[in-house]
All heavy atoms as an XYZ file, in Angstrom:
848
protein
N      -2.867    -37.923      3.581
C      -2.397    -37.124      2.464
C      -3.320    -35.934      2.229
O      -2.848    -34.839      1.996
C      -2.305    -38.015      1.226
C      -1.845    -37.274      0.004
S      -0.133    -36.788      0.194
C       0.255    -36.344     -1.435
N      -4.644    -36.143      2.287
C      -5.583    -35.041      2.090
C      -5.393    -33.964      3.147
O      -5.526    -32.780      2.871
C      -7.027    -35.535      2.125
C      -7.414    -36.285      0.901
C      -8.861    -36.656      0.970
N      -9.139    -37.622     -0.072
C     -10.278    -38.224     -0.235
N     -11.266    -37.985      0.593
N     -10.452    -39.072     -1.203
N      -5.106    -34.385      4.376
C      -4.902    -33.424      5.452
C      -3.710    -32.529      5.151
O      -3.767    -31.316      5.342
C      -4.687    -34.151      6.798
O      -5.805    -34.996      7.038
C      -4.510    -33.161      7.931
N      -2.626    -33.106      4.656
C      -1.438    -32.322      4.324
C      -1.758    -31.322      3.225
O      -1.374    -30.153      3.306
C      -0.274    -33.247      3.904
C       0.194    -34.064      5.099
C       0.880    -32.435      3.328
C       1.192    -35.144      4.765
N      -2.476    -31.732      2.208
C      -2.845    -30.847      1.115
C      -3.734    -29.721      1.616
O      -3.537    -28.557      1.280
C      -3.539    -31.628     -0.023
C      -4.100    -30.683     -1.071
C      -2.554    -32.605     -0.659
N      -4.700    -30.051      2.457
C      -5.621    -29.037      2.979
C      -4.886    -28.035      3.861
O      -5.094    -26.828      3.748
C      -6.746    -29.703      3.771
N      -4.021    -28.515      4.744
C      -3.261    -27.627      5.615
C      -2.329    -26.752      4.787
O      -2.209    -25.548      5.012
C      -2.467    -28.427      6.676
C      -1.484    -27.539      7.417
C      -3.429    -29.091      7.648
N      -1.669    -27.315      3.796
C      -0.773    -26.538      2.933
C      -1.534    -25.450      2.201
O      -1.060    -24.319      2.084
C      -0.080    -27.448      1.910
O       0.744    -28.374      2.571
N      -2.718    -25.762      1.707
C      -3.524    -24.774      0.988
C      -3.905    -23.616      1.901
O      -3.859    -22.450      1.503
C      -4.775    -25.425      0.405
N      -4.259    -23.910      3.126
C      -4.624    -22.864      4.079
C      -3.413    -22.000      4.405
O      -3.478    -20.781      4.404
C      -5.227    -23.477      5.369
C      -5.342    -22.416      6.464
C      -6.580    -24.091      5.075
N      -2.270    -22.631      4.678
C      -1.074    -21.877      5.032
C      -0.568    -21.023      3.881
O      -0.181    -19.877      4.070
C       0.038    -22.828      5.487
C      -0.202    -23.528      6.823
C       0.899    -24.526      7.103
C      -0.326    -22.525      7.951
N      -0.563    -21.550      2.683
C      -0.071    -20.800      1.537
C      -1.010    -19.668      1.152
O      -0.576    -18.657      0.613
C       0.154    -21.729      0.344
C       1.295    -22.736      0.525
C       1.336    -23.702     -0.649
C       2.621    -22.035      0.697
N      -2.280    -19.806      1.422
C      -3.250    -18.776      1.069
C      -3.406    -17.710      2.133
O      -4.075    -16.720      1.929
N      -2.771    -17.878      3.266
C      -2.921    -16.927      4.364
C      -1.973    -15.753      4.207
O      -0.876    -15.880      3.689
C      -2.613    -17.612      5.698
O      -3.510    -18.670      5.911
N      -2.422    -14.589      4.709
C      -1.566    -13.403      4.731
C      -0.559    -13.549      5.862
O      -0.820    -14.229      6.847
C      -2.416    -12.159      4.944
N       0.593    -12.909      5.746
C       1.567    -12.970      6.835
C       0.955    -12.433      8.125
O       0.128    -11.533      8.094
C       2.697    -12.052      6.356
C       2.496    -11.898      4.889
C       1.038    -12.120      4.628
N       1.391    -12.954      9.242
C       0.835    -12.558     10.537
C       1.044    -11.076     10.817
O       0.289    -10.468     11.541
C       1.464    -13.400     11.643
N       2.070    -10.473     10.236
C       2.362     -9.073     10.492
C       1.589     -8.128      9.575
O       1.653     -6.929      9.736
C       3.860     -8.816     10.379
C       4.388     -9.140      9.013
C       4.436     -8.295      7.941
C       4.913    -10.377      8.550
N       4.965     -8.935      6.849
C       5.264    -10.215      7.192
C       5.128    -11.621      9.149
C       5.812    -11.236      6.434
C       5.678    -12.639      8.380
C       6.010    -12.449      7.053
N       0.883     -8.655      8.578
C       0.152     -7.819      7.623
C      -1.287     -7.625      8.082
O      -1.901     -8.521      8.635
C       0.177     -8.451      6.242
N      -1.806     -6.425      7.827
C      -3.166     -6.078      8.213
C      -3.850     -5.328      7.088
O      -3.214     -4.932      6.108
C      -3.134     -5.154      9.448
C      -2.549     -5.835     10.649
O      -3.068     -6.824     11.116
N      -1.443     -5.307     11.146
N      -5.144     -5.087      7.272
C      -5.855     -4.193      6.364
C      -5.289     -2.785      6.530
O      -4.743     -2.434      7.575
C      -7.345     -4.165      6.690
C      -8.055     -5.429      6.269
O      -7.505     -6.289      5.590
N      -9.298     -5.549      6.671
N      -5.454     -1.978      5.506
C      -5.019     -0.587      5.569
C      -5.869      0.123      6.627
O      -7.090     -0.022      6.647
C      -5.180      0.088      4.189
C      -4.805      1.555      4.257
C      -4.348     -0.641      3.129
N      -5.243      0.889      7.518
C      -6.005      1.592      8.563
C      -7.000      2.597      7.975
O      -6.758      3.170      6.908
C      -4.931      2.328      9.366
C      -3.643      1.699      9.003
C      -3.808      1.114      7.642
N      -8.077      2.808      8.698
C      -9.142      3.714      8.250
C      -8.630      5.111      7.910
O      -9.125      5.741      6.975
C     -10.235      3.833      9.319
C     -11.056      2.563      9.451
O     -10.989      1.690      8.560
O     -11.773      2.441     10.461
N      -7.642      5.616      8.646
C      -7.177      6.981      8.402
C      -6.416      7.131      7.079
O      -6.127      8.245      6.657
C      -6.314      7.492      9.562
C      -5.007      6.751      9.691
O      -4.930      5.538      9.523
N      -3.958      7.474     10.026
N      -6.116      6.025      6.398
C      -5.429      6.089      5.107
C      -6.351      5.778      3.926
O      -5.934      5.897      2.771
C      -4.240      5.129      5.081
C      -3.158      5.391      6.129
C      -2.014      4.391      5.967
C      -2.653      6.805      6.044
N      -7.580      5.406      4.201
C      -8.515      5.057      3.134
C      -8.941      6.306      2.372
O      -8.997      7.396      2.937
C      -9.745      4.347      3.710
C      -9.472      3.089      4.525
C     -10.788      2.479      4.992
C      -8.634      2.086      3.765
N      -9.227      6.132      1.099
C      -9.760      7.233      0.314
C      -8.910      7.590     -0.874
O      -8.122      6.810     -1.386
N      -9.059      8.840     -1.288
C      -8.468      9.367     -2.508
C      -7.231     10.195     -2.156
O      -7.297     11.095     -1.330
C      -9.536     10.229     -3.196
C      -9.142     10.774     -4.516
N      -9.790     11.842     -5.062
C      -8.189     10.431     -5.412
C      -9.255     12.132     -6.235
N      -8.285     11.293     -6.461
N      -6.118      9.892     -2.800
C      -4.863     10.617     -2.639
C      -4.369     10.978     -4.037
O      -4.672     10.281     -5.003
C      -3.818      9.746     -1.954
C      -4.165      9.328     -0.561
C      -5.091      8.393     -0.190
C      -3.585      9.805      0.643
N      -5.121      8.263      1.179
C      -4.195      9.121      1.711
C      -2.599     10.737      0.927
C      -3.861      9.345      3.038
C      -2.248     10.957      2.247
C      -2.887     10.264      3.293
N      -3.591     12.031     -4.157
C      -3.102     12.424     -5.486
C      -1.658     12.887     -5.435
O      -1.231     13.551     -4.474
C      -3.983     13.517     -6.071
N      -0.947     12.561     -6.473
C       0.448     12.957     -6.630
C       0.528     14.483     -6.641
O      -0.148     15.137     -7.429
C       0.983     12.374     -7.940
C       2.463     12.516     -8.233
C       3.309     11.876     -7.137
C       2.782     11.882     -9.575
N       1.279     15.035     -5.713
C       1.414     16.487     -5.619
C       0.133     17.211     -5.272
O       0.049     18.423     -5.413
N      -0.896     16.481     -4.845
C      -2.171     17.102     -4.487
C      -3.061     17.421     -5.661
O      -4.053     18.140     -5.510
N      -2.756     16.902     -6.850
C      -3.571     17.156     -8.046
C      -4.778     16.213     -8.067
O      -4.867     15.296     -8.881
C      -2.721     17.001     -9.304
C      -1.643     18.056     -9.405
C      -0.897     18.005    -10.727
O      -1.547     17.801    -11.774
O       0.333     18.155    -10.693
N      -5.719     16.484     -7.180
C      -6.867     15.608     -6.953
C      -7.823     15.509     -8.138
O      -8.556     14.536     -8.254
C      -7.613     16.055     -5.708
S      -6.589     15.956     -4.217
N      -7.814     16.479     -9.022
C      -8.703     16.448    -10.176
C      -8.173     15.631    -11.342
O      -8.872     15.420    -12.328
N      -6.965     15.133    -11.254
C      -6.354     14.378    -12.338
C      -6.356     12.886    -12.035
O      -5.637     12.425    -11.143
C      -4.912     14.853    -12.555
O      -4.268     14.058    -13.516
N      -7.146     12.131    -12.791
C      -7.212     10.678    -12.577
C      -5.852     10.031    -12.794
O      -5.508      9.057    -12.124
C      -8.248     10.053    -13.505
N      -5.051     10.575    -13.710
C      -3.738      9.998    -13.999
C      -2.747     10.163    -12.857
O      -1.721      9.497    -12.834
C      -3.144     10.633    -15.263
C      -3.915     10.255    -16.497
O      -4.576      9.226    -16.547
N      -3.840     11.103    -17.493
N      -3.041     11.052    -11.918
C      -2.132     11.297    -10.807
C      -2.735     10.880     -9.472
O      -2.221     11.238     -8.421
C      -1.734     12.768    -10.782
C      -0.956     13.161    -12.017
C      -0.420     14.544    -11.915
C       0.380     14.821    -13.189
N       1.318     15.896    -13.005
N      -3.828     10.115     -9.519
C      -4.556      9.754     -8.306
C      -4.441      8.277     -7.973
O      -4.246      7.445     -8.844
C      -6.041     10.084     -8.473
O      -6.225     11.464     -8.625
N      -4.608      8.003     -6.699
C      -4.761      6.622     -6.235
C      -5.992      6.569     -5.344
O      -6.386      7.576     -4.742
C      -3.527      6.101     -5.474
C      -3.218      6.965     -4.231
C      -2.323      5.991     -6.396
C      -2.115      6.406     -3.346
N      -6.600      5.403     -5.285
C      -7.722      5.205     -4.373
C      -7.384      3.993     -3.512
O      -7.039      2.925     -4.020
C      -9.035      4.970     -5.104
C     -10.171      4.850     -4.157
N     -10.742      5.952     -3.540
C     -10.805      3.778     -3.653
C     -11.695      5.537     -2.717
N     -11.750      4.222     -2.769
N      -7.496      4.190     -2.203
C      -7.136      3.142     -1.252
C      -8.381      2.667     -0.519
O      -9.131      3.462      0.042
C      -6.109      3.667     -0.233
C      -4.860      4.188     -0.960
C      -5.740      2.577      0.761
C      -3.888      4.922     -0.059
N      -8.574      1.358     -0.530
C      -9.618      0.696      0.264
C      -8.894     -0.174      1.303
O      -7.668     -0.247      1.313
C     -10.519     -0.138     -0.632
N      -9.639     -0.840      2.137
C      -9.036     -1.619      3.221
C      -8.062     -2.683      2.735
O      -7.059     -2.961      3.400
C     -10.125     -2.264      4.064
N      -8.322     -3.259      1.562
C      -7.469     -4.340      1.071
C      -7.001     -4.157     -0.369
O      -6.421     -5.074     -0.948
C      -8.199     -5.700      1.172
O      -9.387     -5.631      0.384
C      -8.549     -6.043      2.613
N      -7.267     -2.976     -0.951
C      -6.863     -2.740     -2.343
C      -6.354     -1.320     -2.541
O      -6.670     -0.411     -1.767
C      -8.030     -2.957     -3.331
O      -9.086     -2.047     -3.020
C      -8.531     -4.392     -3.302
N      -5.572     -1.136     -3.606
C      -5.100      0.178     -4.010
C      -5.115      0.195     -5.526
O      -4.657     -0.751     -6.163
C      -3.680      0.430     -3.496
C      -3.104      1.833     -3.729
C      -2.131      2.185     -2.611
C      -2.429      1.965     -5.063
N      -5.662      1.261     -6.102
C      -5.723      1.376     -7.550
C      -5.213      2.720     -8.021
O      -5.471      3.749     -7.396
N      -4.484      2.714     -9.127
C      -3.998      3.949     -9.748
C      -5.055      4.467    -10.707
O      -5.507      3.736    -11.596
C      -2.712      3.698    -10.526
C      -1.497      3.529     -9.659
C      -1.071      2.275     -9.267
C      -0.782      4.636     -9.236
C       0.057      2.115     -8.479
C       0.350      4.489     -8.442
C       0.770      3.224     -8.064
N      -5.433      5.740    -10.563
C      -6.387      6.359    -11.470
C      -7.648      5.537    -11.621
O      -8.265      5.139    -10.645
N      -7.992      5.254    -12.874
C      -9.196      4.469    -13.160
C      -8.876      3.005    -13.407
O      -9.741      2.235    -13.812
C      -9.922      5.070    -14.360
C     -10.439      6.466    -14.066
C     -11.225      7.031    -15.211
C     -11.725      8.424    -14.834
N     -12.608      8.986    -15.812
N      -7.627      2.602    -13.161
C      -7.228      1.210    -13.347
C      -7.816      0.325    -12.258
O      -8.156      0.795    -11.174
C      -5.707      1.079    -13.329
C      -5.062      1.799    -14.486
O      -5.644      1.932    -15.552
N      -3.856      2.289    -14.266
N      -7.891     -0.952    -12.552
C      -8.372     -1.939    -11.588
C      -7.471     -1.915    -10.349
O      -6.251     -1.849    -10.454
C      -8.346     -3.327    -12.237
C      -8.746     -4.452    -11.310
C      -8.547     -5.792    -12.029
C      -8.648     -6.934    -11.074
N      -7.459     -7.123    -10.239
N      -8.085     -1.950     -9.194
C      -7.333     -1.970     -7.938
C      -6.753     -3.361     -7.698
O      -7.356     -4.368     -8.057
C      -8.242     -1.569     -6.782
N      -5.583     -3.393     -7.094
C      -4.923     -4.656     -6.760
C      -4.828     -4.808     -5.250
O      -4.874     -3.826     -4.498
C      -3.518     -4.689     -7.370
C      -3.551     -4.805     -8.884
O      -4.295     -5.651     -9.408
O      -2.831     -4.028     -9.551
N      -4.651     -6.037     -4.807
C      -4.595     -6.353     -3.383
C      -3.351     -5.752     -2.726
O      -2.248     -5.805     -3.279
C      -4.613     -7.861     -3.184
N      -3.566     -5.195     -1.539
C      -2.480     -4.633     -0.737
C      -2.632     -5.057      0.720
O      -3.691     -5.536      1.130
C      -2.434     -3.083     -0.806
C      -2.069     -2.592     -2.196
C      -3.731     -2.465     -0.330
N      -1.552     -4.841      1.464
C      -1.524     -5.131      2.892
C      -0.812     -3.984      3.589
O       0.054     -3.337      2.993
C      -0.760     -6.430      3.151
C      -1.397     -7.624      2.474
C      -0.442     -8.790      2.314
O       0.765     -8.625      2.554
O      -0.915     -9.857      1.923
N      -1.169     -3.739      4.816
C      -0.504     -2.705      5.600
C       0.386     -3.385      6.627
O      -0.058     -4.283      7.340
C      -1.525     -1.815      6.311
C      -0.892     -0.682      7.060
C      -0.487      0.460      6.386
C      -0.690     -0.758      8.421
C       0.108      1.515      7.068
C      -0.108      0.285      9.114
C       0.295      1.429      8.434
N       1.629     -2.945      6.686
C       2.555     -3.506      7.666
C       3.000     -2.363      8.584
O       3.655     -1.414      8.137
C       3.755     -4.190      6.988
C       3.244     -5.286      6.052
C       4.707     -4.756      8.032
C       4.310     -5.976      5.232
N       2.592     -2.446      9.835
C       2.910     -1.410     10.816
C       4.410     -1.386     11.091
O       5.081     -2.414     11.043
C       2.138     -1.675     12.106
N       4.925     -0.224     11.369
C       6.338     -0.024     11.720
C       7.283     -0.541     10.643
O       8.396     -0.968     10.948
C       6.666     -0.694     13.064
C       5.819     -0.169     14.177
O       5.583      1.031     14.274
N       5.309     -1.057     15.011
N       6.845     -0.526      9.402
C       7.675     -1.068      8.326
C       8.182      0.049      7.428
O       7.664      0.283      6.361
C       6.871     -2.065      7.493
C       7.692     -2.578      6.324
O       8.673     -3.285      6.577
O       7.363     -2.249      5.170
N       9.157      0.755      7.886
C       9.826      1.747      7.060
C      11.068      2.190      7.809
O      11.174      1.985      9.014
C       8.913      2.934      6.785
O       8.746      3.710      7.939
N      12.001      2.808      7.113
C      13.200      3.289      7.816
C      12.867      4.263      8.950
O      13.572      4.318      9.936
C      13.991      3.990      6.711
C      13.564      3.295      5.458
C      12.100      2.981      5.670
N      11.764      5.003      8.811
C      11.387      5.961      9.853
C      10.468      5.354     10.905
O      10.062      6.038     11.832
C      10.718      7.177      9.213
O       9.559      6.775      8.527
N      10.099      4.090     10.741
C       9.248      3.426     11.716
C       7.763      3.619     11.495
O       6.953      3.198     12.306
N       7.393      4.278     10.397
C       5.983      4.446     10.069
C       5.478      3.197      9.356
O       6.263      2.441      8.798
C       5.780      5.663      9.151
C       6.152      6.956      9.841
O       5.889      7.145     11.012
N       6.790      7.847      9.110
N       4.195      3.023      9.328
C       3.621      1.909      8.588
C       3.691      2.153      7.095
O       3.893      3.276      6.634
N       3.511      1.086      6.332
C       3.548      1.211      4.880
C       2.573      0.236      4.239
O       2.304     -0.835      4.767
C       4.959      0.961      4.356
N       2.062      0.656      3.084
C       1.179     -0.186      2.277
C       2.055     -0.915      1.264
O       2.861     -0.286      0.565
C       0.126      0.668      1.549
C      -0.741      1.425      2.563
C      -0.730     -0.200      0.632
C      -1.637      2.489      1.940
N       1.904     -2.219      1.214
C       2.663     -3.053      0.280
C       1.693     -3.835     -0.595
O       0.607     -4.217     -0.147
C       3.534     -4.062      1.035
C       4.639     -3.433      1.806
N       5.895     -3.262      1.289
C       4.681     -2.923      3.067
C       6.671     -2.684      2.191
N       5.947     -2.462      3.271
N       2.089     -4.095     -1.828
C       1.290     -4.946     -2.712
C       1.318     -6.369     -2.176
O       2.352     -6.842     -1.699
C       1.844     -4.903     -4.132
C       1.891     -3.522     -4.689
C       2.988     -2.733     -4.828
C       0.773     -2.745     -5.138
N       2.619     -1.512     -5.345
C       1.279     -1.490     -5.549
C      -0.601     -2.991     -5.238
C       0.458     -0.479     -6.058
C      -1.413     -1.982     -5.744
C      -0.897     -0.753     -6.144
N       0.213     -7.061     -2.274
C       0.146     -8.448     -1.821
C       0.905     -9.377     -2.765
O       1.379    -10.422     -2.345
C      -1.317     -8.907     -1.711
O      -1.976     -8.163     -0.723
N       1.021     -8.977     -4.024
C       1.715     -9.807     -5.002
C       3.199     -9.882     -4.650
O       3.875     -8.858     -4.514
C       1.553     -9.234     -6.406
C       2.217    -10.057     -7.474
C       2.020     -9.484     -8.862
O       1.085     -8.688     -9.071
O       2.814     -9.823     -9.736
N       3.687    -11.089     -4.491
C       5.081    -11.290     -4.133
C       6.004    -10.780     -5.243
O       5.731    -10.940     -6.419
C       5.354    -12.774     -3.890
C       6.708    -13.012     -3.287
C       6.856    -14.394     -2.707
O       5.841    -14.999     -2.337
O       7.993    -14.854     -2.629
N       7.079    -10.145     -4.846
C       8.063     -9.658     -5.803
C       7.891     -8.207     -6.205
O       8.770     -7.629     -6.815
N       6.756     -7.595     -5.874
C       6.542     -6.182     -6.192
C       7.083     -5.383     -5.007
O       6.614     -5.529     -3.889
C       5.048     -5.872     -6.433
C       4.853     -4.404     -6.762
C       4.498     -6.751     -7.538
N       8.094     -4.547     -5.249
C       8.803     -3.912     -4.139
C       8.378     -2.482     -3.834
O       8.719     -1.959     -2.777
C      10.329     -3.938     -4.364
C      10.841     -5.358     -4.409
C      10.710     -3.168     -5.618
N       7.665     -1.819     -4.749
C       7.286     -0.445     -4.419
C       6.273     -0.455     -3.289
O       5.592     -1.444     -3.044
C       6.787      0.327     -5.644
C       5.475     -0.145     -6.204
O       5.298     -1.367     -6.356
O       4.625      0.708     -6.510
N       6.234      0.642     -2.545
C       5.359      0.719     -1.371
C       4.960      2.167     -1.138
O       5.507      3.081     -1.744
C       6.069      0.137     -0.148
C       7.340      0.885      0.177
O       7.301      2.029      0.606
N       8.488      0.246     -0.031
N       3.980      2.339     -0.271
C       3.481      3.660      0.106
C       3.667      3.812      1.611
O       2.916      3.244      2.397
C       2.002      3.801     -0.264
C       1.753      3.865     -1.738
C       1.665      2.705     -2.490
C       1.614      5.090     -2.384
C       1.430      2.755     -3.856
C       1.380      5.150     -3.750
C       1.286      3.981     -4.491
N       4.672      4.567      1.988
C       4.967      4.805      3.395
C       4.170      6.005      3.881
O       4.125      7.043      3.218
C       6.459      5.075      3.558
C       6.855      5.427      4.965
C       8.312      5.826      5.074
O       9.028      5.856      4.065
O       8.724      6.148      6.208
N       3.542      5.877      5.036
C       2.771      6.985      5.584
C       3.676      7.880      6.417
O       4.303      7.440      7.380
C       1.614      6.462      6.429
C       0.755      7.571      6.988
C       0.216      8.547      6.164
C       0.486      7.642      8.338
C      -0.573      9.567      6.668
C      -0.311      8.656      8.858
C      -0.827      9.619      8.013
O      -1.597     10.632      8.519
N       3.755      9.144      6.053
C       4.502     10.151      6.800
C       3.517     10.826      7.738
O       2.728     11.677      7.319
C       5.123     11.157      5.828
C       5.854     12.302      6.520
O       5.696     12.491      7.744
O       6.582     13.022      5.814
N       3.545     10.431      8.998
C       2.576     10.924      9.977
C       2.730     12.414     10.243
O       1.751     13.106     10.498
C       2.699     10.161     11.306
O       4.031     10.289     11.798
C       2.373      8.695     11.128
N       3.939     12.932     10.190
C       4.187     14.346     10.476
C       3.529     15.249      9.441
O       2.927     16.258      9.777
C       5.702     14.630     10.522
O       6.293     13.776     11.505
C       5.984     16.084     10.864
N       3.631     14.881      8.164
C       3.117     15.723      7.083
C       1.801     15.224      6.492
O       1.285     15.840      5.558
C       4.173     15.834      5.982
C       5.417     16.513      6.477
O       5.360     17.625      7.003
N       6.547     15.849      6.354
N       1.283     14.104      6.999
C       0.038     13.506      6.505
C       0.078     13.316      4.992
O      -0.802     13.759      4.251
C      -1.183     14.345      6.900
C      -2.496     13.618      6.610
O      -2.546     12.378      6.754
O      -3.472     14.296      6.228
N       1.137     12.670      4.517
C       1.294     12.354      3.101
C       1.720     10.897      2.964
O       2.223     10.286      3.910
C       2.338     13.267      2.400
C       1.878     14.720      2.390
C       3.711     13.133      3.015
N       1.521     10.358      1.769
C       2.020      9.029      1.438
C       3.238      9.193      0.549
O       3.205      9.929     -0.442
C       0.956      8.213      0.704
C      -0.210      7.735      1.550
C      -1.287      7.117      0.663
C       0.252      6.723      2.585
N       4.312      8.513      0.888
C       5.541      8.551      0.115
C       5.626      7.275     -0.706
O       5.774      6.188     -0.148
C       6.745      8.685      1.048
C       6.703      9.883      1.997
C       7.859      9.830      2.981
C       6.700     11.189      1.214
N       5.493      7.423     -2.023
C       5.536      6.257     -2.910
C       6.994      5.966     -3.259
O       7.616      6.678     -4.038
C       4.711      6.517     -4.172
C       4.649      5.345     -5.077
N       4.468      5.478     -6.429
C       4.732      4.005     -4.845
C       4.438      4.279     -6.988
N       4.617      3.376     -6.039
N       7.527      4.929     -2.661
C       8.882      4.476     -2.931
C       8.797      3.520     -4.114
O       8.475      2.344     -3.948
C       9.464      3.786     -1.699
C       9.556      4.731     -0.528
O      10.296      5.691     -0.560
N       8.761      4.482      0.506
N       9.054      4.033     -5.302
C       8.784      3.283     -6.530
C       9.665      2.059     -6.719
O       9.284      1.146     -7.435
C       8.902      4.187     -7.765
O      10.220      4.740     -7.809
C       7.873      5.312     -7.724
N      10.830      2.045     -6.075
C      11.723      0.898     -6.207
C      12.080      0.305     -4.855
O      13.085     -0.381     -4.713
C      12.977      1.303     -6.971
C      12.671      1.729     -8.402
C      13.916      2.113     -9.163
O      15.005      1.585     -8.873
O      13.792      2.955    -10.060
N      11.277      0.578     -3.857
C      11.560      0.114     -2.507
C      12.229      1.217     -1.705
O      12.459      2.321     -2.195
N      12.533      0.933     -0.458
C      13.128      1.924      0.435
C      14.565      2.243      0.028
O      15.380      1.350     -0.141
C      13.139      1.420      1.877
C      11.769      1.206      2.455
C      11.373     -0.048      2.879
C      10.872      2.257      2.581
C      10.115     -0.243      3.429
C       9.615      2.073      3.119
C       9.247      0.819      3.544
O       8.008      0.626      4.071
N      14.857      3.527     -0.143
C      16.222      3.977     -0.363
C      16.833      3.638     -1.709
O      18.022      3.798     -1.903
N      16.034      3.156     -2.643
C      16.548      2.810     -3.960
C      15.876      3.720     -4.975
O      14.698      4.007     -4.882
C      16.270      1.328     -4.283
C      16.955      0.450     -3.255
C      16.723      0.976     -5.691
C      16.675     -1.021     -3.390
N      16.625      4.161     -5.950
C      16.055      5.073     -6.929
C      16.083      6.496     -6.400
O      16.821      6.822     -5.477
N      15.282      7.350     -6.985
C      15.247      8.755     -6.591
C      14.401      8.985     -5.364
O      14.037      8.060     -4.637
N      14.085     10.240     -5.154
C      13.233     10.634     -4.028
C      11.836     10.048     -4.220
O      11.383      9.851     -5.349
C      13.148     12.153     -3.952
N      11.145      9.754     -3.125
C       9.788      9.201     -3.259
C       8.819     10.218     -3.861
O       9.002     11.422     -3.719
C       9.394      8.856     -1.827
C      10.340      9.569     -0.947
C      11.555      9.895     -1.738
N       7.799      9.694     -4.533
C       6.715     10.541     -5.033
C       5.803     10.850     -3.855
O       5.511      9.974     -3.050
C       5.922      9.805     -6.112
C       6.729      9.430     -7.325
C       5.955      8.571     -8.304
O       5.091      7.784     -7.879
O       6.231      8.691     -9.500
N       5.346     12.094     -3.755
C       4.537     12.517     -2.609
C       3.069     12.592     -3.011
O       2.689     13.351     -3.898
C       5.009     13.883     -2.072
C       4.133     14.331     -0.903
C       6.477     13.811     -1.654
N       2.245     11.778     -2.348
C       0.797     11.771     -2.559
C       0.142     12.483     -1.391
O       0.383     12.143     -0.235
C       0.262     10.346     -2.666
C       0.496      9.721     -4.005
C       1.741      9.208     -4.357
C      -0.524      9.656     -4.948
C       1.959      8.644     -5.608
C      -0.319      9.085     -6.205
C       0.922      8.589     -6.514
O       1.139      8.036     -7.749
N      -0.690     13.490     -1.720
C      -1.402     14.245     -0.687
C      -2.853     13.803     -0.635
O      -3.440     13.423     -1.653
C      -1.316     15.753     -0.980
C       0.113     16.255     -0.899
C       0.198     17.727     -1.149
C       1.643     18.195     -1.038
N       1.758     19.624     -1.317
N      -3.421     13.907      0.538
C      -4.807     13.497      0.767
C      -5.772     14.433      0.037
O      -5.588     15.649      0.050
C      -5.092     13.537      2.274
C      -6.416     12.982      2.686
C      -6.626     13.158      4.183
N      -5.589     12.573      5.012
C      -5.585     11.308      5.440
N      -6.560     10.502      5.079
N      -4.624     10.869      6.207
N      -6.769     13.853     -0.601
C      -7.817     14.641     -1.261
C      -9.050     14.672     -0.358
O      -9.340     13.701      0.337
C      -8.189     14.025     -2.605
S      -6.820     13.988     -3.773
N      -9.755     15.760     -0.398
C     -11.006     15.849      0.379
C     -12.044     14.983     -0.284
O     -12.174     14.969     -1.511
C     -11.478     17.294      0.467
C     -10.498     18.154      1.230
C     -10.975     19.573      1.343
C      -9.920     20.351      2.119
N     -10.256     21.734      2.277
N     -12.768     14.248      0.511
C     -13.788     13.333     -0.031
C     -15.019     14.054     -0.464
O     -15.405     15.067     -0.014
C     -14.165     12.295      1.022
O     -13.017     11.552      1.340
């Protein structure tokens, strides 16, 4: 019985096999519309977290090839949260899909800030 409990705890606590840390090229400070001086319009991305402005960062995962265009996307680790940040490789921007892919209005565009 203990073995079953221990194995279940390990499996339930593990990240999906397809999820990874956020790639190094996406780490850092990004801002809505490129307004890097405004904390209210900024996000900060670390390898395993993403935080809005000065708010506490929450756990995220990167899933490669996970978007309608085939680009990778950052997803919240918390189950049930559907918004995501899709990386647009052509324009070097993050597209914040606030209600998931293709739902709601156009994505919010976050531009990279110089460190």
